[in-house]
C-alpha angles and dihedrals in degrees: 000000000000135000099183096113096041121120087223122042140160131225118207137170088252092076138251118329095356086115120028121203114246104166143324138199115210124200120190130173126180106251094014134089115263123237128205119192108200133190116204136186129210138170086219111089092185104059108157101242093199092059092070101033111110092010130126117257133175132206115206121203124183115227136197088259129071095262123067121228120241132205110196130179151123122286102239096168130026126176142164123238132196118302119244133185092354090305126117115224121211135181132207138184113213121198136167124267087251089068089062087072086077086072094056121074129182147177108208146125130239117201133190093000131123118237094253089050090051091050093050091045090056091050093048094046089059093046098252118139104157097107137103127215110219096155116143104185126086114249120197122218113262121224096220135004121173130204107194126180086330134131116248087239095056092042094053093040096053092048091052093046092048092052097042092250118144138167146210133193134250117205128201131161107298097357146059130195132205113227118206116208141156099190117072092187090069095055119117115286116215093191128224122004121190126226123214135158110252111233125165113257089007123148088259096062109137093013120120119231147107112299101177130040126177129181119217127182129184131190111245138186114280098221148004126227128188134182127193139178130219115194091204090060102024096170095048116119107238098169116134128187130182119182124186108148117191090193110048094202090059097047092115092061106094136164114236121190136179137228105030115204098235141086099200126067091226091057089050091053089052092052094048088049091053092047091049090051089053089054094048094045087067095049099083122026134171126210115203141168137183144119105280108137098198103060121103141162108286097033127116125216140171119237115225134189098011115158092240107062097206088064094059095098142104122293142181120225109229101168127028137180127175137177119217118195119194129210091259091061097041091050091060117102112274095016099081095107097045112118118248091228139013134160143189125199147170123233141177130208109282092231091063111085112239118229125177121245116251098244095136104083128211114241115255118224099228096196146352124299133200125238138172121251112240136182147162116319112275094017124116094188120037115179145132134227092285094054091250122153138194126240143194111228114218091233096054107102095172102053118096098217093250136111090290096060095098143353121275106285124205118236120222114233129193089242129017118176137149101297090334136081137074125309132196122163114205110230132226110282097024120125111234135190112240124198126183125230109243087350090289112151088208091059109061122170128182114234102174151333131259134198123240140172092288098040106043128182117277093244123051110254145250088009091065099037091135092060122095134164147096124295122178132190130234113251133239106028101003122225096125136062147184117226145183109188134177124201114200099178108131112258092012100064110155144162109210124194122187127180117189091208122348135011116195119189119188122181121185097204133356130358120200125188126180117187117190095203137357128351122205124191120185118185113183095194134013124342118209128185127177121188113184095195135016128336122207119185120180119189116183094190134029125322118211123185125181122189115193094200134002127343122208120190122185125184118184094192130024126329113211125178129182122191117185094196133019127334116211122186121182119184118181093193134038123310118219121185126181123188116190090195135021125325120211125181122181120192113186093196133018123338119199127190120182129176143143088247125006120195123184114186126185124185095215115359137007116192128186110191136178113178105312093337116095146158113220119195114192134168088256099045151321124267125195113189133172134159086219136043121321114206126191110188133173133171087216133031127324114208125194111188127175131175088214134022125338112206122193115180136162133186088219133029119328116212125193111186134176141132084265127007118205121192117185 
């Protein structure tokens, strides 16, 4: 069996003529992988199926032009059918290398890369290089793009569909290439294509052209509206609307979606424009068929000689199917009149931008995950001005566990106001609970922390199950902590406050404390109190103060003390009192002064007075005066000595009495 002279043949790794081409059905779609279902014949019933699976094969078809057309791809399925007439029948499914990405699945993060760079990185990581970059738009680097439990094919496809990027394939002998583009107007133009009605034995027999042409119109939405939110500029208007109704009466029907995946109004306008172009690309569609062997999905052409003049215009082929029949099939009884080749396709006007449908869906994060907080080497706390942190997700095999392992992730707090609220920054090594806004893997947010085998609770459990509170850790280096702890065990209830260094309490108005029993205050160094107004202290029992060293007491104004009972003062050393002004002491009962030596010194006058009797001691003399009797008595001698005169006078009788009186 030989296929050397056939107009259609296949080349496989098994060698020439081992497999003979019988027929093939080709399906192409702009922005989708192609698929070729091939039937093959062989006189070898024992072809090793595994020897062709995953291998590169090429179908060659002669055309009416000088150059043949090739269909190249990878054999992704190969199977043997029933034998017939001593021939073995085989089948194969041929797909592009891009389809192989459906077999590769990842969980990973791309940072600071544009979408085209991400696409090319995925291709390169898998060892694929047969692609061309014909993108014309400018694509900004994205902070954070996540692929999660997702095939590389779906990941790349959804990115392209989101951004309006699509692709088609170029085939040459032994190879095919994927061509990335975002501008359908720049796709290859095959020039003029004739239309004619196909009638048997007509004058067009053997001529290639379009033999069937159908118009199809669909009502579409008249506009697209998006809204987004950027936490860094929470009041910024990020609404974007694009309206381009193809049916004026339906202009009020618009598609609104939230949230938009952008932080700049200009980016939102670009997305609404792309979505509007997707809508309009489905407004007008052409269905065509014929026998032209050079058309393919991604090619432009100009229709000529159609019966309706307004249809003679330029079009872009979006979907394409063709049926190739080899000599082996057409030689079979009953198949002699079957055409070697025929196709049918769908097309849109070439002046309508093509955009791919969003049929590759983004994975939804169906619940929270845990992750480990990471940061720069040597740092215990790694955060930015918003209190965000970075994490290492447990599923991320490529991250290094450093500050580049994720984007900055916001941390939920119990309160968050304008310069007020609560704040807690998860630290490096802690396990945190991560949720995802709207289930979007690109929008993580930390909602809490959890303990694990490496980071255990601050109080041994379950022994201390009644304890609750907050305990921090000194940074850097640890060793110390601040703590507020509550013990709820019955009979041992306690609120415990510990400050590793300082505790500052500031109260704007009143402070009230009620203590049901004792209060103990231990200050291991100095104790300072400043009261800027009055102080009132009321002690219903005893007051005991003990000063280990000196005590200094200063009163700027008056000092008044009132003791309802006795006042006892014991001083083991000297007592020194200095009064800058007068000193008055009133004792309503007895006053008793006792000392080994008592010295009373007055600078001008010292007066001792009882009623109208007094002794006045002045710097110039001493006066003793009494309205009554003055008695000077001594058990021993009394000596009156004066350097000058001594005068003794009496208004009445003067008596001088002694056992002997001597007058000199």
